[in-house]
C-alpha positions as CSV (number, residue, x, y, z in Angstrom):
1,M,-15.1,-11.7,8.3
2,D,-14.3,-12.4,11.9
3,V,-11.9,-11.8,14.7
4,M,-9.9,-14.4,16.3
5,V,-8.1,-14.6,19.8
6,D,-5.0,-15.8,20.2
7,D,-3.5,-17.7,23.6
8,D,-2.4,-14.7,25.1
9,G,-6.1,-13.1,24.5
10,T,-5.3,-10.7,21.7
11,A,-7.9,-10.3,19.2
12,R,-7.0,-10.2,15.4
13,C,-8.4,-9.7,12.3
14,S,-8.7,-13.5,10.8
15,W,-6.3,-13.1,8.2
16,G,-3.9,-11.3,10.8
17,A,-3.5,-14.4,12.9
18,S,-3.0,-16.6,9.9
19,T,0.9,-16.4,10.2
20,P,3.6,-14.8,12.4
21,D,4.6,-12.8,9.2
22,Y,0.9,-11.6,8.5
23,A,0.2,-10.8,12.4
24,A,3.5,-8.5,12.5
25,Y,2.3,-6.9,9.6
26,H,-1.5,-6.4,10.9
27,D,-0.3,-5.2,14.6
28,T,2.1,-2.6,13.3
29,E,1.5,-1.5,9.8
30,W,-2.0,-2.3,8.2
31,G,-4.1,0.6,8.2
32,F,-2.3,2.7,10.0
33,G,-1.8,6.4,8.3
34,V,1.0,6.6,6.5
35,A,2.2,10.1,5.1
36,D,5.6,9.2,3.8
37,D,6.1,9.8,0.2
38,T,8.6,6.7,-0.3
39,R,6.1,4.2,1.6
40,L,3.7,5.2,-0.3
41,F,4.9,4.5,-3.0
42,E,6.5,1.5,-2.2
43,K,2.9,0.3,-1.6
44,I,1.7,1.3,-4.7
45,C,4.3,-0.7,-6.3
46,L,4.3,-4.0,-4.3
47,E,0.6,-4.0,-4.4
48,G,1.3,-3.9,-8.1
49,F,3.5,-7.0,-7.9
50,Q,1.4,-8.8,-5.7
51,S,-1.4,-8.9,-8.6
52,G,-2.1,-12.4,-9.2
53,L,-0.1,-13.8,-6.2
54,S,-0.6,-13.5,-2.6
55,W,0.5,-10.4,-0.3
56,L,2.6,-13.2,2.0
57,T,4.6,-13.7,-0.8
58,I,5.6,-10.1,-1.4
59,L,5.5,-9.3,2.1
60,R,8.3,-12.2,2.8
61,K,10.5,-10.7,0.0
62,R,9.9,-7.0,0.5
63,E,13.4,-6.1,2.2
64,N,14.9,-8.2,-1.5
65,F,12.2,-5.5,-3.3
66,R,13.8,-2.6,-1.3
67,A,17.4,-3.6,-2.0
68,A,16.4,-3.7,-5.8
69,F,14.9,-1.0,-6.2
70,A,16.8,1.5,-4.2
71,G,15.0,1.9,-1.4
72,F,12.0,2.6,-3.6
73,D,13.5,6.6,-3.7
74,L,11.2,8.2,-6.6
75,E,14.7,10.0,-8.5
76,S,16.8,6.8,-7.9
77,V,14.0,4.4,-9.8
78,A,12.8,6.7,-12.5
79,R,17.0,6.9,-13.6
80,F,16.7,3.0,-14.0
81,G,17.6,2.1,-17.3
82,E,17.8,-1.4,-19.7
83,R,20.9,-2.4,-17.5
84,N,18.4,-2.4,-14.4
85,V,15.8,-3.5,-16.0
86,D,18.0,-7.0,-17.0
87,R,19.6,-6.6,-13.6
88,L,16.2,-7.2,-11.8
89,L,15.2,-9.7,-14.5
90,A,17.9,-11.7,-12.9
91,D,17.4,-11.1,-9.3
92,A,16.0,-14.6,-8.0
93,G,14.8,-12.2,-4.6
94,I,12.1,-10.4,-5.9
95,V,9.0,-11.1,-8.6
96,R,11.1,-11.2,-12.3
97,H,8.1,-9.8,-14.2
98,Q,9.2,-7.7,-17.4
99,G,5.8,-5.9,-17.1
100,K,5.5,-5.1,-13.5
101,I,9.5,-4.0,-13.2
102,R,8.9,-1.4,-16.1
103,S,5.8,-0.7,-14.7
104,T,7.7,0.3,-11.8
105,I,10.1,2.7,-13.2
106,N,7.5,4.3,-15.1
107,N,5.5,4.7,-12.0
108,A,8.7,6.5,-10.2
109,A,8.6,9.3,-12.7
110,R,4.9,9.5,-13.0
111,A,5.1,9.7,-9.2
112,I,7.6,12.7,-9.4
113,E,5.2,14.2,-11.5
114,M,2.9,13.9,-9.0
115,V,4.5,15.7,-6.0
116,E,5.5,18.7,-8.7
117,A,2.0,19.2,-9.3
118,H,0.3,18.4,-5.7
119,G,3.4,19.0,-3.5
120,S,3.7,15.1,-2.0
121,L,1.9,12.1,-2.9
122,A,0.2,12.2,0.5
123,A,-1.2,15.5,-0.3
124,F,-2.7,13.6,-3.5
125,F,-4.2,10.9,-1.7
126,W,-5.0,11.8,2.1
127,P,-8.0,14.3,1.1
128,H,-9.7,10.6,-0.4
129,A,-9.3,9.2,2.9
130,T,-12.7,7.9,4.7
131,F,-13.7,8.1,8.6
132,D,-16.6,6.2,9.6
133,D,-16.6,5.3,13.6
134,E,-18.6,2.2,12.7
135,A,-16.3,-0.6,12.0
136,P,-17.0,-2.6,8.8
137,T,-19.2,-5.6,8.5
138,A,-18.0,-6.4,5.4
139,I,-14.9,-5.8,3.1
140,P,-15.2,-4.6,-0.4
141,A,-13.0,-5.9,-3.0
142,V,-13.0,-2.0,-4.7
143,T,-15.0,1.1,-4.1
144,D,-16.2,4.2,-5.9
145,T,-13.2,5.9,-4.7
146,S,-10.5,3.2,-5.1
147,T,-12.1,3.0,-8.5
148,M,-11.5,6.8,-9.0
149,L,-8.3,6.8,-8.1
150,S,-7.7,4.4,-10.4
151,K,-9.1,6.3,-13.5
152,Q,-6.9,9.3,-12.4
153,L,-3.5,7.5,-12.2
154,K,-4.3,5.9,-15.2
155,Q,-5.0,9.2,-16.7
156,A,-1.7,10.2,-15.5
157,G,0.5,7.3,-17.3
158,W,0.7,5.4,-13.7
159,S,0.1,1.6,-14.7
160,F,-0.7,-2.0,-12.5
161,V,-2.7,0.3,-10.7
162,G,-6.5,-1.3,-10.9
163,P,-8.9,-0.1,-8.7
164,T,-8.3,-3.4,-6.4
165,T,-4.8,-2.5,-6.5
166,M,-5.4,0.9,-5.3
167,Y,-7.7,-0.5,-2.3
168,A,-5.8,-2.6,-1.0
169,F,-3.4,1.0,-1.2
170,M,-6.1,2.5,0.9
171,Q,-6.7,-0.1,3.5
172,A,-2.8,-0.5,3.9
173,M,-1.8,2.8,3.8
174,G,-4.5,4.2,6.7
175,L,-7.2,5.6,4.1
176,V,-9.7,3.5,5.5
177,N,-9.9,1.8,8.2
178,D,-11.0,-2.3,7.7
179,H,-9.7,-3.4,10.9
180,L,-13.0,-5.4,12.4
181,A,-15.0,-4.3,15.8
182,G,-13.3,-6.0,18.4
183,C,-10.0,-6.4,16.8
184,H,-7.3,-4.7,19.2
185,C,-5.4,-2.9,16.2
186,R,-8.6,-0.8,15.0
187,D,-8.2,1.9,18.0
188,A,-5.0,2.6,17.6
189,A,-5.1,2.6,13.8
190,E,-7.9,4.9,13.9
191,A,-5.7,7.2,16.0
192,S,-2.8,7.2,13.8
193,R,-4.7,7.9,10.3
194,R,-6.5,10.7,12.0
195,A,-3.8,12.7,12.9
196,V,-2.3,12.4,9.6
197,A,-5.4,13.3,8.0
198,D,-5.2,16.6,10.9
199,A,-1.4,17.3,9.6
200,L,-2.1,17.2,6.1
201,G,-5.2,19.3,6.5
202,A,-7.3,16.7,5.0
203,T,-10.3,15.9,7.4
């Protein structure tokens, strides 16, 4: 739980300073508010693929995943059949895990149902955002909210959406702000996620 300062004086959460890939992701994406349903769905799916692996592995393969899964377009992925499963299992550019591939296809159909019920994925998730002016001093692996969201999604038929996966999703999409005190991104991320919440009427 510390902040690292690089040679040009930029302070980042230490994990975000560990590699150039992480620095770019930390500085421009992680913790910034996201309301776009395609990006929300993509992140849930990629967090599922990340299970048992490092996020850096998935991040470096993200463009391959996007190409393989039709840009994570809900309607397109929900129509994937056995031929697509076989294609994906042969794609060395992604993580070739049959359970996770089938989960992504299933979750696309469940996401469409969620959009039909709530208007959008954002409308479902963002009322669960939390806002605290204090920067975190410890970052949990799971929270009561991530556990509750996991339970709700599983009950609706989603898979690979455990409490830890859901908390990582919340962190990345701006539902919480886990940038540390002193990190140069904390204020920008906070402004971004509050703007999304305000636009959705979720504050």
